[in-house]
C-alpha positions in Angstrom: 44.1 -62.9 28.2 43.0 -60.1 26.0 40.2 -60.9 23.5 41.3 -60.2 20.0 38.2 -61.5 18.2 34.6 -62.3 19.2 32.3 -64.2 16.8 28.8 -64.4 18.2 25.8 -66.3 16.7 27.0 -65.8 13.2 24.9 -67.0 10.3 25.9 -67.0 6.6 23.8 -68.1 3.6 24.4 -68.1 -0.1 21.7 -67.8 -2.8 20.7 -70.9 -4.8 18.9 -71.2 -8.1 15.2 -71.0 -7.7 15.4 -68.2 -5.2 16.2 -70.5 -2.3 19.2 -70.0 0.1 21.8 -72.4 1.2 22.6 -72.1 4.9 26.4 -72.5 5.3 27.0 -71.2 8.8 24.5 -71.1 11.6 24.9 -69.9 15.2 28.7 -70.0 15.2 30.5 -68.7 18.2 34.3 -68.3 18.6 36.7 -66.3 20.7 40.4 -65.7 19.9 42.6 -64.5 22.7 46.0 -62.9 22.8 48.7 -65.6 22.5 46.4 -68.4 21.1 46.4 -70.6 18.1 42.9 -71.8 17.5 42.2 -74.6 15.0 39.0 -75.0 12.9 38.7 -78.7 12.1 36.0 -80.3 10.0 35.1 -81.7 6.7 34.8 -79.8 3.4 31.5 -77.9 3.3 31.4 -77.1 7.0 31.9 -73.4 6.3 35.4 -73.0 7.9 36.8 -71.0 5.0 33.6 -68.9 4.8 34.1 -68.0 8.4 37.7 -66.8 7.7 36.4 -64.5 5.0 33.9 -63.1 7.4 36.6 -62.5 10.0 38.8 -60.8 7.5 35.9 -58.5 6.5 35.8 -59.8 2.9 32.1 -60.7 3.2 29.2 -60.0 5.6 27.1 -62.3 7.7 23.3 -62.5 7.5 23.1 -62.7 11.3 25.2 -62.4 14.4 28.2 -60.1 15.1 32.0 -60.2 14.6 34.1 -57.9 16.7 37.8 -57.2 16.3 39.5 -55.5 19.4 36.0 -54.3 20.5 35.1 -52.8 17.1 32.4 -54.4 14.9 33.8 -55.8 11.6 32.0 -54.1 8.8 34.6 -54.3 6.0 38.2 -55.3 5.3 40.1 -55.3 8.7 43.5 -53.6 9.0 45.4 -55.8 11.5 44.1 -59.1 10.0 46.2 -61.0 7.4 45.5 -64.3 5.6 47.6 -67.1 4.2 45.8 -69.1 1.5 45.9 -72.8 0.4 47.2 -71.7 -3.0 50.4 -69.6 -3.1 48.6 -66.6 -4.7 51.8 -64.9 -5.8 52.3 -62.6 -8.8 54.6 -64.5 -11.2 56.0 -61.4 -12.7 57.2 -60.1 -9.3 60.3 -61.1 -7.4 60.1 -62.5 -3.9 60.9 -59.0 -2.5 58.3 -57.3 -4.6 55.6 -59.9 -3.7 56.3 -59.3 0.0 56.4 -55.5 -0.3 53.0 -55.7 -2.0 51.5 -56.4 1.4 52.8 -53.1 2.7 51.8 -50.7 -0.1 48.4 -49.9 1.5 50.3 -48.6 4.6 51.9 -45.7 2.6 55.3 -46.2 4.2 58.5 -44.5 3.1 60.4 -46.5 0.4 63.3 -47.2 2.8 61.0 -48.6 5.6 59.0 -50.6 3.1 62.2 -52.3 1.9 63.6 -52.9 5.4 60.4 -54.4 6.7 60.1 -56.7 3.6 63.7 -57.9 3.9 63.2 -58.5 7.7 60.1 -60.6 7.0 61.9 -62.6 4.2 64.7 -63.3 6.6 62.4 -64.3 9.4 60.5 -66.8 7.3 63.8 -68.4 6.0 64.1 -67.0 2.5 67.1 -64.8 3.0 69.1 -64.9 -0.3 66.0 -65.4 -2.5 64.9 -61.8 -2.6 65.5 -61.4 -6.4 64.1 -64.8 -7.3 60.8 -65.2 -9.2 58.1 -67.7 -8.0 58.8 -70.0 -11.0 62.3 -70.5 -9.6 61.0 -71.6 -6.1 59.8 -74.9 -4.8 56.2 -75.2 -3.5 57.4 -74.9 0.1 59.4 -71.8 -0.7 56.5 -70.2 -2.5 54.3 -70.7 0.5 57.0 -69.1 2.7 56.7 -66.1 0.5 53.0 -66.1 1.2 53.7 -66.2 5.0 56.2 -63.4 4.7 53.7 -61.2 2.8 51.1 -61.9 5.5 53.4 -61.2 8.5 55.2 -58.2 7.0 52.3 -55.9 8.0 52.6 -57.0 11.6 49.0 -58.2 11.9 47.3 -58.8 15.3 45.6 -61.9 13.8 46.9 -64.3 11.1 44.3 -66.4 9.4 45.6 -69.5 7.7 43.3 -71.4 5.3 44.9 -74.9 4.9 48.3 -73.4 4.2 50.1 -76.7 4.1 47.7 -78.8 2.1 49.2 -78.1 -1.3 52.7 -79.2 -0.1 54.3 -82.6 0.0 54.4 -84.3 3.4 58.0 -83.5 4.2 57.9 -79.9 3.0 54.7 -79.3 5.0 56.2 -80.8 8.1 59.3 -78.6 7.8 57.2 -75.5 7.4 54.9 -76.4 10.3 57.8 -76.9 12.6 59.5 -73.6 11.6 56.2 -71.7 12.1 55.6 -73.3 15.6 59.2 -72.5 16.6 59.0 -68.9 15.5 55.6 -68.6 17.3 56.9 -70.2 20.5 60.0 -68.0 20.5 57.9 -64.9 20.2 59.5 -63.9 16.9 56.3 -63.6 14.8 54.8 -60.1 15.0 51.4 -61.7 15.6 49.1 -61.9 18.6 46.8 -64.7 17.5 46.3 -67.3 14.8 43.3 -69.1 13.4 44.2 -72.2 11.4 41.7 -74.0 9.1 42.8 -77.6 8.6 41.5 -81.1 7.6 44.6 -82.7 9.3 43.9 -83.9 12.8 47.6 -84.3 13.7 48.4 -80.9 12.4 45.7 -79.4 14.7 47.0 -81.2 17.7 50.6 -80.3 16.8 50.0 -76.6 16.4 46.9 -75.5 18.3 46.0 -74.5 21.8 42.3 -75.1 21.2 40.5 -77.0 18.4 36.9 -76.3 17.4 35.3 -79.2 15.7 32.8 -78.2 13.0 29.7 -80.1 11.9 28.3 -79.8 8.4 25.2 -78.8 6.6 25.1 -76.2 8.1 28.5 -75.5 9.7 28.3 -75.2 13.5 30.9 -75.6 16.3 30.0 -79.1 17.5 32.6 -79.2 20.3 35.8 -77.6 21.6 38.9 -79.4 22.7 41.7 -77.7 24.6 45.2 -79.1 23.8 47.0 -79.0 27.1 50.4 -80.0 25.9 53.7 -78.0 26.1 55.5 -76.9 22.9 57.3 -78.4 21.1 55.0 -81.4 21.0 56.1 -85.0 20.5 53.9 -86.9 18.0 55.0 -90.2 19.4 54.0 -89.4 23.0 51.0 -91.2 24.5 49.4 -87.9 25.4 49.6 -86.6 21.8 48.1 -89.8 20.5 45.3 -89.6 23.1 44.3 -86.2 21.7 44.4 -87.5 18.2 42.2 -90.5 19.1 39.8 -88.3 21.0 39.3 -86.0 18.0 38.7 -88.9 15.7 36.1 -90.4 18.1 34.3 -87.1 18.4 34.3 -86.4 14.7 33.0 -89.8 13.9 30.5 -90.2 16.7 27.6 -88.3 15.3 28.2 -89.5 11.7 28.4 -93.1 13.0 25.1 -92.7 14.8 23.5 -91.2 11.7 24.7 -94.0 9.5 23.6 -96.6 12.1 20.1 -95.1 11.8 20.2 -95.2 8.0 21.3 -98.9 8.1 18.5 -99.7 10.6 15.7 -97.8 8.9 17.0 -98.4 5.4 18.6 -95.8 3.1 16.4 -93.6 1.0 16.5 -92.4 -2.6 17.1 -88.9 -1.2 20.3 -89.8 0.8 23.2 -87.6 -0.4 26.4 -89.5 -1.3 30.0 -88.3 -1.3 31.9 -89.5 -4.4 34.3 -92.3 -3.4 35.8 -94.5 -6.1 35.6 -98.3 -6.0 39.4 -98.3 -6.1 39.5 -96.2 -2.9 37.2 -98.7 -1.2 39.2 -101.7 -2.4 42.4 -100.0 -1.3 41.1 -99.5 2.2 39.7 -103.0 2.4 43.1 -104.4 1.4 44.9 -102.2 3.9 42.6 -103.4 6.7 43.0 -107.1 5.8 46.8 -106.9 6.1 48.4 -109.0 8.8 49.2 -106.0 11.1 45.5 -105.1 11.3 43.7 -108.4 10.6 40.5 -106.7 9.7 40.4 -104.0 12.4 42.3 -100.7 12.8 42.2 -97.4 14.7 41.2 -94.7 12.3 44.3 -92.6 13.3 46.6 -95.5 12.6 45.2 -96.3 9.2 45.0 -92.7 8.2 48.7 -92.2 9.1 49.8 -95.3 7.3 47.8 -94.5 4.1 48.6 -90.7 4.4 44.9 -89.9 4.4 43.4 -86.8 5.9 39.9 -86.5 7.4 38.2 -85.5 4.1 39.8 -88.5 2.4 39.4 -91.2 5.0 35.9 -90.5 6.4 34.0 -90.7 3.1 35.6 -94.0 2.2 34.9 -95.4 5.7 31.3 -94.3 5.4 30.9 -95.7 2.0 32.2 -99.1 3.3 29.8 -98.9 6.2 26.8 -98.1 3.8 27.7 -101.1 1.6 28.1 -103.3 4.7 31.7 -103.9 4.0 32.9 -102.4 7.4 31.6 -101.1 10.7 32.9 -97.8 12.2 32.7 -97.5 16.0 34.5 -95.4 18.6 37.3 -94.3 16.3 37.9 -97.9 14.9 37.0 -99.4 11.6 36.4 -103.2 11.3 35.7 -105.3 8.2 32.4 -107.2 8.3 32.1 -110.8 7.1 31.1 -109.4 3.7 34.2 -107.1 3.8 36.5 -110.0 4.4 34.8 -112.0 1.6 35.4 -109.0 -0.7 39.1 -108.8 0.4 39.6 -112.5 -0.4 37.7 -112.5 -3.7 39.0 -112.1 -7.3 37.9 -109.2 -9.5 34.8 -110.9 -10.8 33.6 -112.0 -7.4 34.3 -108.5 -6.0 32.1 -107.1 -8.8 29.3 -109.5 -7.8 29.5 -108.6 -4.1 29.5 -104.9 -5.0 26.5 -105.3 -7.3 24.5 -107.1 -4.6 25.4 -104.4 -2.1 24.3 -101.6 -4.4 21.0 -103.2 -5.1 20.4 -103.9 -1.4 21.8 -100.8 0.3 21.7 -97.9 -2.3 18.1 -97.2 -3.3 19.2 -94.8 -6.1 21.2 -97.6 -7.8 18.3 -100.1 -7.5 15.9 -97.4 -8.8 18.0 -96.6 -11.9 18.3 -100.3 -12.7 14.6 -100.9 -12.3 13.7 -98.0 -14.6 16.2 -99.3 -17.2 14.8 -102.9 -16.9 11.2 -101.7 -17.4 11.8 -99.4 -20.4 11.6 -101.0 -23.8 14.8 -99.1 -24.9 16.5 -100.1 -21.6 17.8 -96.5 -21.5 17.0 -93.2 -19.7 18.5 -89.7 -19.8 20.5 -88.4 -16.9 18.0 -85.6 -16.3 15.4 -88.3 -15.5 17.2 -89.1 -12.2 18.9 -85.7 -11.6 15.5 -84.0 -11.5 14.3 -86.5 -8.9 17.3 -85.9 -6.7 17.0 -82.1 -6.9 13.5 -82.4 -5.4 15.2 -83.6 -2.2 18.7 -82.0 -2.1 20.8 -79.1 -3.4 21.9 -79.1 -7.0 25.6 -79.8 -6.2 24.7 -82.6 -3.8 22.5 -84.2 -6.5 25.3 -84.0 -9.0 27.8 -85.7 -6.6 25.3 -88.3 -5.5 24.6 -89.3 -9.1 28.3 -89.3 -9.9 28.9 -91.7 -7.0 26.3 -94.1 -8.1 27.6 -94.0 -11.7 31.1 -94.8 -10.5 29.9 -97.7 -8.3 27.6 -99.1 -10.9 30.3 -99.1 -13.6 32.5 -101.2 -11.3 29.7 -103.5 -10.5 28.6 -103.7 -14.1 25.1 -103.0 -12.9 24.3 -100.5 -15.7 26.2 -98.2 -18.1 26.4 -94.5 -18.5 27.5 -92.5 -21.6 28.8 -89.2 -20.4 28.8 -87.6 -23.9 25.1 -88.5 -24.5 24.2 -88.2 -20.8 22.4 -91.5 -21.1 22.0 -94.5 -18.8 21.6 -97.9 -20.4 21.9 -101.6 -20.0 24.4 -101.8 -22.9 27.0 -103.7 -21.0 25.3 -105.1 -17.9 26.2 -108.4 -16.3 
């Protein structure tokens, strides 16, 4: 197959306060061939959207090369279009005018401009809505306008940055199905597609190959070829096997890292992703239900709870950190403590949570110790934020502190006044 795109050893950094740089992508390699849909699957912060911007020529790498049809990418690329997560439509323009906007840079005659725009609108399933404004359309129809605007220029490569994530489940499913059908029938004027997604089933449903990205910095951790004919049946054993395999591969390294943390003991400098106590309680209750009896495949629980990777994994990891659950080989299983938590009333849950925080989350124990030792039993937020920023990026420090505040409030371990930015023992247990 003809190579449409070559990404070789690409590196991308962003400046941080203090003159330092944040490494977002490192040594990324990717090939897109004629007739392929390639999926980029990974958690938020793994640089997938950044990579799309590099491919489109909207930004430049600090290292490596990107080549489109044999020519180095050094600026915006004619022949590459993008569909965004948001609809990105001009509200004062009609559907026809929004779609025509994609053609204006080509300096086409007015008649051809209109004909191509109408053809794209018809192809994407919006025939009859040419004179409608975005406010008159549903979310799914607005995203169809975004697709029409992207394909109207007949690009060789279509980049899709989570194009279905802002839609409800049924609308997203309908749009995915239509797109795969148009692609399979050769009706889309496109040679290759790169899809960024957090949805594992979406990746297996649509893609020929899936690249799994690790985080901090983003790298291609592994590649999985989806060797299934289209259209694909979600209920088939082969489809489910691919979903299970991806879950296992995406969790394997994080499970091992968490196991090391649990064995060696967590540190004050361990970044935390914000997960609310209600999310933890909700997953515990889902797992303790009769159909699971404390243990479930991650794909099954994700499907039942309508959770994507970025929603499920942080909750599972928080439960593992707090010793409420174990994650292994694509499964999540409640521990003895997790089952006690599930059976407990609210006050008992708070006690279990408080003990877990003091034992397993050094930052929570550190804050409580400082508050206990101070005569005022209070301390400013900056006292702890500055400590965290000695070990991690500013945004990671903010989220880590936010997580501990949320957990400590539920556990009644200490209080936090957001207006005064002050920690205290005002309402401790």
